[in-house]
Backbone bond lengths (Angstrom), bond angles and torsions (degrees), N, CA, C in turn:
res aa  C-N    CA-C-N  psi(-1)  N-CA   C-N-CA  omega(-1)  CA-C   N-CA-C  phi
1 X - - - 1.447 - - 1.530 110.64 -
2 X 1.318 115.74 -39.74 1.470 120.33 -179.16 1.535 110.54 -64.29
3 X 1.334 117.58 -36.45 1.466 120.86 178.39 1.521 111.25 -65.86
4 X 1.320 116.96 -39.57 1.468 121.07 176.82 1.519 110.32 -61.83
5 X 1.336 116.98 -45.14 1.460 120.34 179.32 1.531 111.62 -63.08
6 X 1.338 116.87 -38.68 1.451 119.86 178.78 1.549 110.65 -66.67
7 X 1.318 116.87 -39.96 1.461 120.39 176.69 1.530 110.99 -64.13
8 X 1.340 116.32 -41.22 1.454 118.87 178.26 1.528 111.64 -65.96
9 X 1.304 116.15 -36.00 1.457 120.05 176.43 1.520 110.63 -64.79
10 X 1.342 116.94 -39.53 1.442 121.46 -179.04 1.515 112.27 -74.13
11 X 1.326 117.08 -49.53 1.459 122.11 -172.72 1.528 113.39 -107.72
12 X 1.310 118.24 3.95 1.448 122.72 -173.68 1.504 114.76 -58.40
13 X 1.325 117.07 -41.29 1.462 120.49 -177.23 1.524 111.14 -70.44
14 X 1.315 116.37 -35.17 1.475 120.58 177.61 1.535 109.10 -67.39
15 X 1.325 116.11 -46.69 1.459 120.98 178.01 1.528 109.63 -60.38
16 X 1.310 116.75 -45.21 1.459 121.56 179.67 1.520 111.22 -59.76
17 X 1.321 117.10 -42.52 1.477 120.35 -178.99 1.542 109.70 -62.06
18 X 1.325 116.92 -52.54 1.473 119.12 -175.85 1.508 111.91 -67.51
19 X 1.326 117.70 -36.03 1.473 120.03 178.01 1.517 110.55 -68.39
20 X 1.333 117.44 -33.97 1.458 120.99 -177.07 1.522 112.83 -78.48
21 X 1.298 118.43 -11.71 1.467 120.04 174.52 1.521 110.86 -61.21
22 X 1.338 116.22 -34.21 1.451 119.84 -178.21 1.509 113.58 -109.38
23 X 1.260 119.51 6.44 1.468 123.07 -178.59 1.484 109.79 162.71
24 X 1.331 116.51 -88.38 1.433 120.77 173.16 1.499 117.18 93.73
25 X 1.311 118.69 2.42 1.452 121.06 -176.28 1.512 112.07 -55.70
26 X 1.333 116.87 -54.12 1.458 120.36 -176.56 1.523 112.26 -69.33
27 X 1.325 116.84 -37.14 1.471 119.83 178.72 1.535 110.77 -65.11
28 X 1.324 117.35 -42.52 1.447 120.43 178.16 1.527 111.84 -67.75
29 X 1.326 116.30 -37.96 1.472 118.89 175.73 1.532 110.49 -63.16
30 X 1.328 116.47 -41.68 1.469 119.65 177.89 1.519 110.26 -64.77
31 X 1.317 117.86 -40.21 1.477 120.67 178.12 1.520 110.63 -63.73
32 X 1.343 117.65 -37.75 1.456 119.98 176.34 1.514 113.01 -64.29
33 X 1.331 115.77 -39.85 1.463 120.84 177.31 1.540 109.39 -64.74
34 X 1.334 116.53 -45.36 1.462 120.20 178.21 1.521 111.41 -63.12
35 X 1.320 116.59 -35.85 1.470 119.05 177.09 1.527 111.94 -66.36
36 X 1.317 116.01 -29.95 1.475 118.08 179.81 1.529 112.12 -68.56
37 X 1.332 117.74 -20.43 1.465 120.37 177.17 1.534 111.50 -107.53
38 X 1.329 116.82 10.01 1.451 121.37 174.45 1.528 115.96 83.17
39 X 1.300 117.96 13.87 1.475 121.07 -179.04 1.531 112.81 -89.13
40 X 1.320 117.55 -20.63 1.466 122.42 176.46 1.520 107.58 -139.91
41 X 1.302 116.38 162.71 1.462 121.74 177.77 1.523 109.25 -94.43
42 X 1.310 117.83 126.66 1.458 122.27 -176.22 1.529 112.06 -63.62
43 X 1.312 117.30 -47.32 1.476 120.57 -177.97 1.530 110.91 -62.20
44 X 1.332 117.17 -42.55 1.470 120.14 178.64 1.514 110.24 -66.04
45 X 1.321 118.09 -41.17 1.480 121.34 178.31 1.508 111.00 -60.77
46 X 1.316 117.25 -44.45 1.468 121.08 179.98 1.532 109.76 -64.25
47 X 1.328 116.74 -43.69 1.476 120.37 -179.61 1.528 110.97 -63.46
48 X 1.328 117.78 -43.29 1.464 121.34 -179.13 1.511 110.71 -65.23
49 X 1.340 116.52 -45.70 1.477 120.45 -179.11 1.517 110.04 -65.59
50 X 1.314 117.64 -41.17 1.477 121.73 178.34 1.520 109.90 -59.78
51 X 1.322 118.12 -52.01 1.466 121.36 -176.84 1.513 111.42 -60.91
52 X 1.322 117.17 -45.27 1.453 120.16 -179.37 1.517 112.09 -66.67
53 X 1.325 117.87 -41.87 1.451 120.69 179.77 1.514 111.50 -63.84
54 X 1.319 116.22 -43.28 1.468 120.51 177.26 1.534 110.79 -61.95
55 X 1.314 116.51 -48.50 1.483 121.04 -178.57 1.531 110.24 -62.30
56 X 1.339 116.56 -42.35 1.463 120.28 -178.60 1.511 112.68 -61.04
57 X 1.332 117.55 -47.12 1.457 120.41 179.90 1.526 112.16 -68.54
58 X 1.317 117.76 -38.29 1.469 120.06 176.84 1.530 110.81 -64.03
59 X 1.333 115.64 -43.82 1.456 119.64 -179.73 1.538 111.19 -64.02
60 X 1.316 115.73 -38.48 1.463 119.78 178.09 1.521 111.59 -64.55
61 X 1.298 116.99 -42.81 1.462 120.66 177.32 1.538 110.45 -61.65
62 X 1.310 116.72 -49.05 1.461 120.75 -177.78 1.531 112.24 -67.30
63 X 1.327 116.91 -38.00 1.461 120.11 176.58 1.528 110.74 -64.57
64 X 1.315 117.13 -40.22 1.458 120.76 178.30 1.532 110.68 -64.51
65 X 1.322 116.01 -43.73 1.465 119.33 179.00 1.549 111.49 -60.72
66 X 1.333 115.32 -39.96 1.471 118.97 -177.62 1.512 113.16 -77.81
67 X 1.311 118.37 -22.62 1.454 122.79 -174.93 1.522 111.71 -130.02
68 X 1.309 115.47 49.53 1.464 121.83 -174.34 1.534 112.75 -56.62
69 X 1.314 117.10 -45.89 1.467 120.21 -176.06 1.539 111.80 -67.76
70 X 1.326 117.37 -40.21 1.445 119.63 178.91 1.562 110.24 -67.27
71 X 1.304 116.66 -37.27 1.466 120.87 178.95 1.521 110.12 -65.65
72 X 1.313 117.51 -37.51 1.464 119.51 179.30 1.507 111.18 -63.08
73 X 1.322 117.06 -37.29 1.476 121.70 176.30 1.527 110.09 -61.89
74 X 1.313 115.36 -46.33 1.471 120.60 -179.86 1.529 112.10 -64.09
75 X 1.312 116.31 -36.75 1.449 120.98 -172.88 1.521 114.88 -81.11
76 X 1.334 117.38 -1.56 1.460 118.91 177.09 1.514 111.66 -57.03
77 X 1.323 116.29 -34.64 1.474 121.65 179.48 1.526 112.08 -73.60
78 X 1.309 116.23 -22.66 1.477 121.09 -173.99 1.527 112.27 -115.26
79 X 1.323 116.63 32.07 1.473 119.38 -176.71 1.518 111.85 -61.72
80 X 1.305 117.93 -37.53 1.479 118.96 -178.54 1.520 111.47 -65.71
81 X 1.317 116.79 -44.84 1.467 120.08 179.02 1.524 110.48 -66.10
82 X 1.308 117.01 -37.76 1.470 120.57 178.39 1.519 109.69 -65.34
83 X 1.341 116.14 -43.89 1.476 119.25 176.99 1.528 110.56 -62.38
84 X 1.314 116.20 -38.08 1.466 120.02 177.67 1.529 110.70 -62.83
85 X 1.317 116.66 -40.36 1.468 121.71 177.88 1.524 110.39 -62.33
86 X 1.342 116.04 -42.03 1.478 119.93 178.35 1.526 110.44 -65.49
87 X 1.314 118.04 -41.53 1.459 121.07 177.71 1.534 111.43 -62.38
88 X 1.336 115.87 -41.72 1.450 118.84 176.10 1.519 112.23 -60.44
89 X 1.338 115.43 -40.50 1.487 118.95 179.36 1.525 110.57 -64.22
90 X 1.339 117.02 -40.81 1.467 120.42 -179.33 1.526 110.64 -67.85
91 X 1.333 115.37 -40.02 1.443 119.93 -175.13 1.534 112.89 -76.37
92 X 1.327 116.04 -44.52 1.470 119.98 -173.36 1.524 113.84 -110.24
93 X 1.315 118.41 -6.68 1.444 121.86 178.02 1.519 113.02 62.05
94 X 1.299 115.71 -133.62 1.470 120.63 -175.24 1.525 113.15 -68.62
95 X 1.323 117.78 -16.18 1.460 119.59 178.44 1.531 112.11 -65.00
96 X 1.334 115.35 -21.34 1.472 119.45 179.42 1.525 109.98 -63.15
97 X 1.311 117.37 -32.88 1.459 120.49 179.25 1.528 110.01 -62.96
98 X 1.316 116.74 -34.05 1.464 120.73 176.09 1.532 111.01 -78.11
99 X 1.317 116.81 -44.58 1.460 121.58 -176.32 1.527 112.45 -67.52
100 X 1.322 118.57 -34.95 1.466 122.05 -175.01 1.512 112.02 -62.85
101 X 1.304 118.24 -21.96 1.470 121.36 178.88 1.523 111.80 -64.99
102 X 1.345 115.40 -24.90 1.476 120.36 -175.12 1.526 113.70 -105.00
103 X 1.330 118.22 -5.30 1.470 120.95 -175.68 1.506 108.96 -103.22
104 X 1.304 116.21 109.00 1.455 122.11 -179.33 1.531 109.24 -67.85
105 X 1.308 117.85 135.20 1.432 122.72 179.06 1.518 113.86 95.22
106 X 1.332 117.16 -18.64 1.450 122.08 -178.79 1.528 109.40 -112.39
107 X 1.318 116.84 -19.08 1.461 123.09 -173.22 1.506 113.26 -52.48
108 X 1.322 119.08 -44.45 1.466 120.46 -177.42 1.523 110.96 -84.56
109 X 1.318 118.23 -21.44 1.464 119.36 -178.06 1.514 113.88 -78.48
110 X 1.307 118.29 -27.28 1.470 120.17 -179.89 1.530 111.30 -64.07
111 X 1.355 120.65 -48.78 1.461 118.52 176.21 1.542 112.54 -61.64
112 X 1.320 116.77 -34.04 1.467 119.48 177.28 1.521 109.51 -66.89
113 X 1.331 117.05 -46.07 1.477 121.21 179.99 1.529 109.55 -61.31
114 X 1.307 117.32 -40.89 1.479 120.40 178.74 1.521 109.73 -68.44
115 X 1.327 117.47 -37.13 1.455 121.44 177.70 1.509 112.93 -63.80
116 X 1.324 117.63 -28.71 1.464 120.89 178.28 1.516 112.79 -80.15
117 X 1.334 116.78 -14.18 1.460 120.63 179.13 1.529 110.60 -99.19
118 X 1.290 116.74 -174.38 1.454 121.44 178.05 1.516 112.22 -98.47
119 X 1.299 116.42 21.39 1.459 121.21 179.52 1.534 108.53 -58.76
120 X 1.302 116.95 139.01 1.455 122.19 -176.87 1.537 111.14 -64.10
121 X 1.322 116.67 121.04 1.469 121.54 -176.68 1.547 111.41 -67.08
122 X 1.311 117.94 -32.60 1.473 120.33 178.47 1.521 109.99 -68.73
123 X 1.338 116.45 -43.93 1.451 120.12 177.63 1.529 110.18 -62.02
124 X 1.347 117.58 -42.10 1.449 120.70 176.42 1.534 110.59 -61.22
125 X 1.320 116.58 -40.16 1.476 120.71 -179.97 1.518 111.23 -61.95
126 X 1.306 117.62 -44.00 1.468 121.00 178.90 1.527 111.55 -64.88
127 X 1.339 115.01 -47.73 1.458 118.35 179.31 1.525 111.84 -66.55
128 X 1.329 116.87 -36.95 1.456 120.79 178.55 1.544 110.23 -65.53
129 X 1.316 117.24 -39.04 1.457 121.76 177.19 1.545 110.35 -59.50
130 X 1.324 115.65 -48.79 1.475 120.47 -179.98 1.533 110.87 -65.61
131 X 1.339 116.83 -42.13 1.453 120.99 -179.12 1.527 111.43 -65.59
132 X 1.327 116.92 -42.56 1.458 120.15 -179.88 1.528 110.25 -64.96
133 X 1.324 116.63 -38.87 1.476 120.64 178.44 1.527 110.54 -64.57
134 X 1.311 116.73 -46.80 1.473 120.95 179.38 1.537 110.74 -63.58
135 X 1.325 116.87 -42.43 1.467 122.28 179.13 1.531 110.33 -61.12
136 X 1.329 116.47 -49.22 1.475 120.59 -176.40 1.524 111.24 -63.96
137 X 1.323 116.73 -43.65 1.479 119.29 -179.54 1.518 109.78 -66.91
138 X 1.329 117.60 -45.16 1.470 121.07 -177.86 1.523 111.35 -61.27
139 X 1.324 117.44 -54.30 1.467 120.51 -176.56 1.524 110.13 -67.05
140 X 1.320 118.03 -40.12 1.470 121.21 -179.73 1.505 112.28 -62.97
141 X 1.321 117.19 -48.32 1.466 121.02 -177.01 1.525 111.24 -69.40
142 X 1.337 116.38 -44.35 1.467 119.03 -179.37 1.534 110.96 -62.40
143 X 1.327 117.02 -43.10 1.470 119.56 179.46 1.527 111.05 -68.73
144 X 1.336 116.95 -33.10 1.464 120.04 175.69 1.532 110.74 -64.61
145 X 1.325 116.05 -46.28 1.462 120.53 -179.12 1.531 112.09 -65.96
146 X 1.332 116.35 -34.11 1.458 119.55 179.98 1.519 113.20 -94.45
147 X 1.308 117.88 5.86 1.447 122.08 -175.45 1.508 114.67 -59.14
148 X 1.311 116.53 -47.08 1.460 120.11 -177.31 1.554 110.55 -65.20
149 X 1.318 115.74 -36.10 1.467 120.44 176.55 1.525 111.19 -63.55
150 X 1.319 115.23 -45.37 1.470 119.53 179.17 1.512 110.53 -62.30
151 X 1.308 117.67 -44.35 1.457 121.04 179.53 1.520 112.59 -64.43
152 X 1.319 117.76 -37.44 1.460 119.75 177.68 1.528 110.58 -68.22
153 X 1.334 116.82 -35.25 1.475 119.72 175.06 1.507 111.51 -65.36
154 X 1.341 116.71 -38.75 1.481 120.34 176.88 1.510 111.66 -65.44
155 X 1.303 116.67 -36.00 1.487 120.07 176.59 1.522 110.12 -64.41
156 X 1.325 116.82 -42.82 1.467 119.98 178.10 1.528 111.09 -67.03
157 X 1.321 117.12 -30.20 1.466 121.41 -179.33 1.531 110.64 -70.37
158 X 1.320 118.39 -19.44 1.459 121.23 177.33 1.538 110.63 -64.70
159 X 1.338 115.46 -30.65 1.462 119.81 178.74 1.532 111.66 -68.14
160 X 1.315 116.31 -36.44 1.467 122.69 177.94 1.533 108.21 -126.28
161 X 1.305 118.25 84.02 1.482 120.49 -172.66 1.531 113.91 -65.17
162 X 1.286 118.48 -15.29 1.456 120.64 179.97 1.528 112.81 -78.74
163 X 1.310 117.61 -16.55 1.469 121.51 -175.80 1.533 110.64 -70.48
164 X 1.330 117.18 -45.26 1.482 120.43 -175.67 1.523 113.13 -60.23
165 X 1.327 120.07 -49.30 1.478 118.61 176.53 1.519 113.47 -62.87
166 X 1.336 116.48 -33.38 1.450 120.81 178.73 1.530 110.63 -66.09
167 X 1.322 117.26 -47.20 1.456 121.93 178.73 1.536 110.28 -65.78
168 X 1.332 116.99 -43.44 1.464 119.89 178.28 1.512 112.19 -61.46
169 X 1.329 116.49 -42.65 1.464 120.81 177.24 1.498 111.85 -62.66
170 X 1.325 116.96 -42.01 1.465 121.09 179.05 1.520 111.60 -63.16
171 X 1.310 117.06 -40.22 1.464 121.08 178.49 1.526 110.53 -64.99
172 X 1.319 116.82 -43.19 1.465 120.97 -179.62 1.532 110.33 -65.03
173 X 1.323 118.12 -43.14 1.459 122.46 178.21 1.528 110.20 -62.81
174 X 1.327 116.39 -44.61 1.473 120.39 -179.52 1.511 110.39 -63.05
175 X 1.330 118.34 -43.00 1.462 120.76 178.29 1.529 110.17 -64.34
176 X 1.317 117.23 -42.68 1.470 120.41 178.96 1.501 112.38 -61.63
177 X 1.333 117.50 -42.99 1.460 120.67 177.61 1.540 111.98 -65.29
178 X 1.321 115.89 -39.94 1.465 119.14 178.84 1.514 111.00 -64.27
179 X 1.335 117.43 -44.06 1.463 120.76 179.63 1.528 110.80 -65.69
180 X 1.346 116.84 -44.45 1.454 120.61 179.60 1.537 110.93 -60.81
181 X 1.316 116.67 -39.72 1.454 120.11 179.03 1.540 111.31 -67.09
182 X 1.320 114.71 -42.61 1.474 118.63 179.24 1.521 111.68 -64.74
183 X 1.324 116.52 -38.78 1.475 120.32 -179.91 1.506 110.87 -67.41
184 X 1.354 117.27 -39.14 1.486 120.39 -179.91 1.508 111.69 -62.77
185 X 1.327 117.07 -34.95 1.475 120.70 -179.41 1.516 108.22 -64.99
């Protein structure tokens, strides 16, 4: 366990950056927990996750704009999620740019959906900057504050190692069902 923590301390920011290009929720939460025990710096973790998340969404929007026809081919499999992203944009407008940071499974589709429309790229950039900053600070601070609780739960899980995979599986199934239900609507 100590070797894993040392590796995360050494390579954690690099892993956090690359993971945050496409989302980064779990990596930033893990960095916040590690910061709570002094293995990573919270401010640096938030800054790295913010920068990568902002860059990732901007790059996705610009890539979609430049390669619209190729993206449409790829998105044939994801038409329902793309339609859901469009409906969210119509219903909530610019707030979707903020909300999409927290919705697993939709996070990467919103910049793609916006890239397929004529939505102003500069306006998206400004809103994406603010949304990425809010997302990074929120997830980083909350995971930092709850870090000791999470670690104590992991210590208790060592006594019953079957509990953690069971709880993790239940959370994944619940999230999958929630997303599938939302997309069907």
